[in-house]
C-alpha positions as CSV (number, residue, x, y, z in Angstrom):
1,M,0.0,0.0,0.0
2,K,1.3,3.5,-0.9
3,Y,1.1,6.3,1.5
4,S,0.8,10.0,0.6
5,P,3.5,12.4,1.9
6,S,0.9,14.2,4.0
7,R,-0.2,11.0,5.6
8,I,3.4,10.1,6.5
9,L,4.1,13.6,7.9
10,G,0.9,13.5,9.9
11,A,1.9,10.1,11.4
12,L,5.3,11.4,12.3
13,R,3.9,14.5,14.0
14,R,1.4,12.4,16.0
15,R,4.2,10.1,17.1
16,Q,6.4,13.0,18.2
17,L,3.5,14.6,20.0
18,D,2.7,11.3,21.8
19,W,6.3,11.1,22.9
20,F,6.1,14.5,24.5
21,R,2.8,13.7,26.1
22,G,4.2,10.4,27.4
23,V,7.0,12.3,29.2
24,I,4.5,14.7,30.8
25,Y,2.2,11.8,31.8
26,R,5.0,9.9,33.4
27,A,5.9,12.9,35.4
28,F,2.4,13.3,36.7
29,S,2.3,9.6,37.5
30,K,4.7,10.3,40.4
31,S,2.0,12.4,42.1
32,P,-0.5,10.9,44.6
33,L,-3.8,9.7,43.3
34,T,-6.8,12.0,43.9
35,D,-10.4,11.2,44.8
36,S,-11.6,11.9,41.2
37,Y,-13.1,10.0,38.3
38,L,-12.3,10.4,34.6
39,F,-15.0,9.5,32.0
40,E,-14.1,9.2,28.3
41,A,-15.9,8.2,25.1
42,F,-14.0,8.0,21.8
43,Q,-11.2,10.3,22.9
44,G,-13.6,13.1,23.6
45,K,-15.2,13.0,20.2
46,V,-18.5,11.9,21.8
47,I,-20.2,12.9,25.0
48,G,-22.3,9.8,25.3
49,D,-22.2,6.1,25.1
50,N,-21.8,3.9,28.2
51,P,-19.4,6.3,30.0
52,L,-22.0,9.1,30.0
53,A,-24.7,6.8,31.3
54,I,-22.4,5.6,34.1
55,F,-21.3,9.2,34.8
56,L,-25.0,10.2,35.3
57,E,-25.5,7.4,37.7
58,V,-22.5,8.3,39.7
59,L,-23.5,11.9,39.7
60,S,-27.0,11.1,40.9
61,R,-25.6,9.2,43.9
62,N,-22.8,11.6,44.8
63,P,-23.2,15.2,43.3
64,S,-20.1,16.4,45.2
65,Q,-17.8,13.8,43.7
66,K,-15.1,15.3,41.5
67,L,-16.0,14.0,38.0
68,Y,-14.0,14.8,34.9
69,F,-15.2,14.2,31.3
70,T,-12.9,14.2,28.3
71,V,-13.9,16.6,25.5
72,N,-12.3,17.7,22.2
73,A,-12.6,21.1,20.4
74,K,-16.1,20.3,19.2
75,T,-17.7,18.7,22.3
76,I,-18.9,20.1,25.6
77,A,-18.8,18.2,29.0
78,P,-22.2,17.3,30.5
79,A,-23.6,19.3,33.4
80,G,-22.0,18.3,36.6
81,A,-18.7,17.4,35.1
82,L,-15.3,19.1,34.9
83,L,-14.1,19.2,31.3
84,V,-10.5,18.2,30.3
85,R,-9.5,18.4,26.6
86,H,-8.1,15.2,25.2
87,G,-4.3,15.3,25.0
88,S,-3.9,18.5,27.0
89,I,-1.6,18.9,30.0
90,A,-4.7,19.0,32.3
91,W,-6.0,15.8,30.8
92,L,-2.6,14.0,31.2
93,R,-2.7,15.0,34.9
94,V,-6.2,13.8,35.4
95,L,-5.5,10.5,33.6
96,A,-2.4,9.9,35.8
97,T,-4.0,10.8,39.1
98,S,-7.7,9.9,39.0
99,K,-8.6,6.9,41.2
100,V,-11.3,5.7,38.7
101,L,-11.1,5.6,34.9
102,V,-14.1,4.8,32.7
103,N,-13.5,4.4,29.0
104,N,-15.2,2.9,25.9
105,T,-12.0,2.5,23.9
106,N,-8.3,2.4,24.8
107,F,-6.1,5.1,26.3
108,P,-2.8,6.1,24.5
109,G,0.1,3.7,24.3
110,Y,2.0,5.6,27.1
111,F,-0.8,5.0,29.6
112,R,0.0,2.6,32.4
113,K,-2.6,1.9,35.1
114,R,-1.2,2.8,38.5
115,A,-1.5,0.9,41.7
116,G,-4.7,2.1,43.4
117,Q,-6.4,3.1,40.1
118,K,-9.6,1.3,39.0
119,Y,-10.2,1.0,35.3
120,I,-13.7,0.1,34.0
121,Q,-13.8,-0.7,30.3
122,T,-17.3,-0.5,28.8
123,W,-16.5,-1.1,25.1
124,H,-18.9,0.4,22.6
125,G,-21.1,-2.1,21.0
126,T,-22.3,-5.6,20.4
127,P,-20.3,-7.0,17.5
128,L,-21.7,-8.4,14.3
129,K,-18.4,-8.0,12.5
130,R,-15.3,-9.7,13.9
131,L,-13.0,-7.7,16.1
132,G,-9.3,-7.6,16.9
133,R,-7.8,-11.1,17.0
134,D,-10.9,-12.6,15.4
135,I,-10.7,-10.8,12.1
136,V,-10.6,-13.5,9.4
137,D,-8.1,-12.2,6.8
138,V,-6.1,-9.7,8.8
139,V,-3.3,-10.9,11.0
140,P,-2.6,-8.1,13.5
141,T,1.1,-7.0,13.7
142,G,3.2,-8.0,16.7
143,S,3.1,-4.4,18.0
144,Y,-0.7,-4.2,17.7
145,L,-1.1,-7.5,19.6
146,K,1.3,-6.2,22.4
147,M,-0.8,-3.0,22.6
148,M,-4.0,-5.0,22.9
149,D,-2.5,-7.2,25.5
150,R,-1.2,-4.3,27.5
151,E,-4.4,-2.3,27.4
152,A,-6.6,-5.3,28.4
153,S,-4.3,-6.1,31.2
154,F,-5.2,-2.8,32.8
155,W,-8.9,-3.4,32.9
156,D,-10.4,-4.3,36.3
157,Y,-13.8,-4.8,34.8
158,L,-15.2,-5.3,31.2
159,V,-18.9,-4.4,30.8
160,S,-20.9,-6.9,28.7
161,P,-24.4,-6.4,27.5
162,S,-25.2,-10.1,27.0
163,K,-24.0,-13.7,27.3
164,Y,-23.2,-13.5,23.5
165,C,-20.7,-10.7,24.1
166,S,-19.3,-12.3,27.3
167,E,-18.3,-15.3,25.1
168,I,-16.7,-13.2,22.3
169,F,-14.9,-10.4,24.2
170,P,-12.1,-12.5,25.9
171,S,-10.7,-13.9,22.7
172,T,-11.0,-10.8,20.6
173,F,-9.3,-8.6,23.3
174,G,-7.0,-11.2,24.9
175,Y,-8.8,-10.4,28.2
176,S,-8.9,-12.8,31.1
177,G,-10.2,-10.5,33.8
178,K,-13.6,-9.9,35.3
179,I,-16.6,-9.5,33.0
180,I,-19.8,-8.0,34.4
181,E,-22.9,-9.0,32.4
182,T,-25.2,-6.1,33.0
183,G,-26.8,-4.9,29.8
184,Y,-25.5,-1.7,28.2
185,P,-25.8,1.5,30.3
186,R,-26.2,3.6,27.2
187,N,-29.5,1.8,26.4
188,D,-31.1,2.7,29.7
189,I,-32.4,5.8,28.1
190,L,-34.4,3.8,25.5
191,I,-36.5,2.4,28.4
192,N,-36.5,5.3,30.8
193,R,-37.1,8.1,28.3
194,S,-39.3,6.3,25.8
195,G,-41.9,9.0,26.1
196,D,-39.5,11.8,24.8
197,R,-39.9,10.9,21.1
198,D,-41.9,14.0,20.1
199,L,-39.7,16.3,22.2
200,I,-36.5,15.1,20.5
201,R,-38.1,15.3,17.1
202,A,-39.1,18.8,17.7
203,S,-35.6,19.8,18.7
204,L,-34.5,18.5,15.3
205,G,-37.1,20.6,13.5
206,I,-39.5,17.8,12.8
207,T,-43.0,18.9,13.8
208,D,-45.2,17.0,11.3
209,P,-46.5,13.9,13.1
210,N,-47.2,12.2,9.8
211,Q,-43.5,12.2,8.8
212,L,-41.8,8.8,8.8
213,V,-38.4,9.5,10.4
214,V,-35.6,7.2,9.2
215,L,-32.2,7.2,10.9
216,Y,-29.4,6.2,8.5
217,A,-26.3,5.1,10.5
218,P,-23.7,3.2,8.4
219,T,-20.5,2.0,9.9
220,W,-17.0,2.8,8.7
221,R,-14.9,0.7,6.2
222,D,-11.4,-0.6,7.0
223,T,-10.4,-0.1,3.3
224,K,-11.6,3.5,2.8
225,R,-9.2,6.3,3.7
226,T,-8.5,9.8,2.6
227,P,-5.0,10.8,1.3
228,T,-4.2,12.1,4.8
229,G,-5.1,8.8,6.4
230,N,-8.6,9.6,7.9
231,W,-11.4,7.1,7.4
232,R,-13.8,8.1,4.6
233,P,-17.4,8.7,5.4
234,V,-19.9,6.2,4.0
235,N,-23.3,6.9,2.4
236,F,-24.8,4.4,0.0
237,L,-28.0,6.3,-0.7
238,T,-28.3,7.4,-4.3
239,G,-31.7,9.1,-4.4
240,G,-34.4,10.8,-2.3
241,L,-36.9,9.1,-0.1
242,G,-39.9,11.1,-0.9
243,P,-41.9,13.9,0.8
244,K,-43.3,11.7,3.5
245,V,-39.9,10.6,4.8
246,T,-37.5,12.7,6.9
247,L,-34.0,11.3,6.8
248,L,-31.5,11.7,9.6
249,F,-27.8,10.9,8.7
250,R,-25.5,9.8,11.4
251,G,-21.8,9.4,10.4
252,H,-19.6,6.9,12.4
253,T,-17.3,8.2,15.0
254,N,-14.3,7.0,13.1
255,T,-15.2,9.2,10.1
256,H,-15.6,12.5,11.9
257,Q,-12.3,13.9,10.7
258,A,-13.3,13.6,7.0
259,H,-17.0,14.4,7.5
260,S,-18.6,17.3,5.6
261,E,-22.1,18.6,4.8
262,K,-21.9,17.0,1.4
263,V,-21.8,13.5,3.0
264,S,-25.4,13.7,4.3
265,K,-26.7,14.6,0.8
266,G,-29.4,17.0,2.0
267,S,-30.7,15.0,4.9
268,I,-30.7,16.3,8.5
269,D,-27.1,15.8,9.5
270,V,-27.0,14.4,13.1
271,T,-23.4,13.2,13.0
272,N,-22.5,15.5,15.8
273,Y,-25.7,15.1,17.8
274,T,-24.6,14.5,21.4
275,N,-26.4,11.2,22.3
276,V,-27.3,8.8,19.6
277,A,-29.7,7.0,21.9
278,E,-32.0,10.0,21.6
279,L,-32.0,9.7,17.9
280,Y,-33.2,6.0,18.3
281,L,-36.1,7.4,20.3
282,A,-36.9,10.0,17.6
283,A,-36.7,7.7,14.6
284,D,-39.4,5.4,13.3
285,V,-37.0,3.2,11.3
286,L,-33.3,2.4,11.5
287,L,-31.4,2.1,8.2
288,T,-27.9,0.7,8.7
289,D,-25.4,-1.9,7.5
290,Y,-23.1,-3.7,9.9
291,S,-23.2,-1.2,12.7
292,S,-23.7,-2.2,16.3
293,S,-26.6,0.3,16.3
294,M,-28.8,-2.6,15.2
295,F,-28.4,-4.2,18.6
296,D,-29.2,-1.1,20.5
297,F,-32.0,0.1,18.3
298,S,-33.8,-3.2,18.6
299,V,-34.4,-2.4,22.3
300,T,-37.1,-0.1,21.0
301,G,-38.9,-2.8,18.9
302,K,-39.1,-0.5,15.9
303,P,-38.3,-1.8,12.4
304,M,-34.8,-2.0,10.8
305,I,-33.6,-2.2,7.2
306,F,-30.1,-3.2,6.2
307,L,-28.5,-1.5,3.2
308,V,-25.5,-3.5,2.3
309,P,-24.2,-3.2,-1.3
310,D,-20.8,-4.6,-0.3
311,I,-22.0,-7.5,1.9
312,D,-20.2,-10.3,0.0
313,N,-16.8,-8.6,0.1
314,Y,-17.3,-7.3,3.6
315,E,-18.2,-10.7,5.0
316,A,-15.3,-12.3,3.1
317,T,-12.7,-9.9,4.3
318,R,-13.9,-8.7,7.8
319,G,-16.1,-11.7,8.7
320,F,-19.2,-12.0,10.9
321,Y,-19.7,-13.8,14.2
322,F,-23.0,-15.3,12.9
323,D,-25.0,-15.8,9.8
324,F,-26.3,-12.3,9.4
325,E,-28.4,-12.9,6.3
326,R,-30.2,-15.8,8.0
327,L,-30.9,-14.0,11.3
328,A,-31.3,-10.3,10.4
329,P,-34.5,-9.0,11.9
330,G,-35.3,-6.9,8.9
331,P,-34.9,-6.9,5.1
332,I,-31.4,-6.9,3.6
333,L,-31.1,-4.7,0.5
334,R,-28.1,-4.9,-1.8
335,D,-28.9,-1.5,-3.2
336,D,-31.4,1.3,-2.5
337,S,-33.6,0.6,-5.6
338,K,-36.3,-0.9,-3.4
339,L,-35.8,1.2,-0.3
340,N,-38.8,3.5,-1.0
341,E,-41.1,0.6,-1.6
342,T,-39.9,-1.0,1.6
343,L,-40.5,2.1,3.6
344,E,-44.0,2.6,2.1
345,N,-44.9,-0.9,3.3
346,I,-43.0,-0.7,6.6
347,E,-45.8,-2.0,8.8
348,S,-46.2,-5.2,6.7
349,V,-42.4,-5.6,6.7
350,K,-42.4,-5.3,10.4
351,A,-45.1,-8.0,10.7
352,S,-43.2,-10.4,8.4
353,Y,-40.0,-10.1,10.4
354,A,-41.7,-10.3,13.8
355,E,-40.6,-13.8,14.7
356,R,-36.9,-13.0,13.8
357,Y,-37.1,-9.8,15.7
358,L,-38.4,-11.4,18.8
359,A,-35.6,-14.1,18.7
360,W,-33.1,-11.3,18.2
361,Q,-34.3,-9.4,21.2
362,Q,-34.3,-12.5,23.3
363,K,-30.6,-13.2,22.4
364,F,-29.2,-9.6,22.6
365,N,-31.6,-7.4,24.6
366,Y,-32.8,-9.6,27.5
367,L,-30.9,-7.5,30.1
368,E,-32.0,-4.1,28.7
369,D,-34.5,-3.0,31.4
370,G,-33.3,0.5,32.1
371,Q,-31.2,-0.5,35.1
372,A,-27.8,-1.4,33.5
373,S,-26.1,1.8,34.8
374,K,-27.1,1.0,38.3
375,R,-25.8,-2.6,38.0
376,V,-22.5,-1.4,36.7
377,V,-22.0,1.1,39.5
378,D,-23.2,-1.4,42.2
379,Q,-20.7,-4.0,41.0
380,T,-17.7,-1.8,40.4
381,L,-17.7,1.3,42.5
């Protein structure tokens, strides 16, 4: 594979910056631990996911606790949190000295969990596509495997939403520690705020109750990068969905750096909307591909459609953990030529997939009762 000069220079700059940050971090690591918590989701690109739900539960129990939340230049910490910008000197200090760390991805390579720190790893989704060591045609490099092993060795707890995930996570992460099977905290909102549908729609400018609101949330592709090395946005829609349909477009976290207004193609762009779970409440239908959003959205019981033009190649190269085409709780479309027809008949589509949908919920959603955050806090803090 050929790399552009800008991509090479960018990688060198990032490596140099990480070296300096590592020096500062190690200096802070000599300081005593403080009675504080650090919550982080996707390096501060998102104020949401499981860390936000756990943060809100901790805050409700102890409003005086010192709670930090990682942000970036475009995000704002939630009420009740102290913000620290990812990669800043303040963030390095908090990372090195907080007694509790909650993350849904990994910390940088220079991070080392200190004696006395507690690290709760929530991860960020139920996997359809294979992860880490389980990817079929990609053998991770030795350095990547060492990084995975090092990161997983720091976790005191790994949050799992189901038995299905509890069986997959140890092998893919190389993790042998404690797994707590609680349901996903980020899905509590789907139970506890189910009545907020109209309020959220109104905040998006959707006031017509007769509009069918479709949330399109495609995942990223391992093979699609920009010349500077960022992941390219994905949008397989080629035409409009008609006057009775309002489309919300949600770009994946990994594609934020290359995202632009053009990607959403005239739909309501909710890529930077704070909490995706609120979008699940607002939407009538989920349109996705291989994204773990399918597992979360199914908590609502609302219909799903899968737009997967590249399914054969994707399954052959990335691999799935189960037979997706056989078990999918909604129609699989290899292009969008029949999407309008499918949406026009969405109620009959929902009825025809009812049996599959129920089996799906029984396998993946049986713990989603709105109390997952409480269970995580009860079992870890």
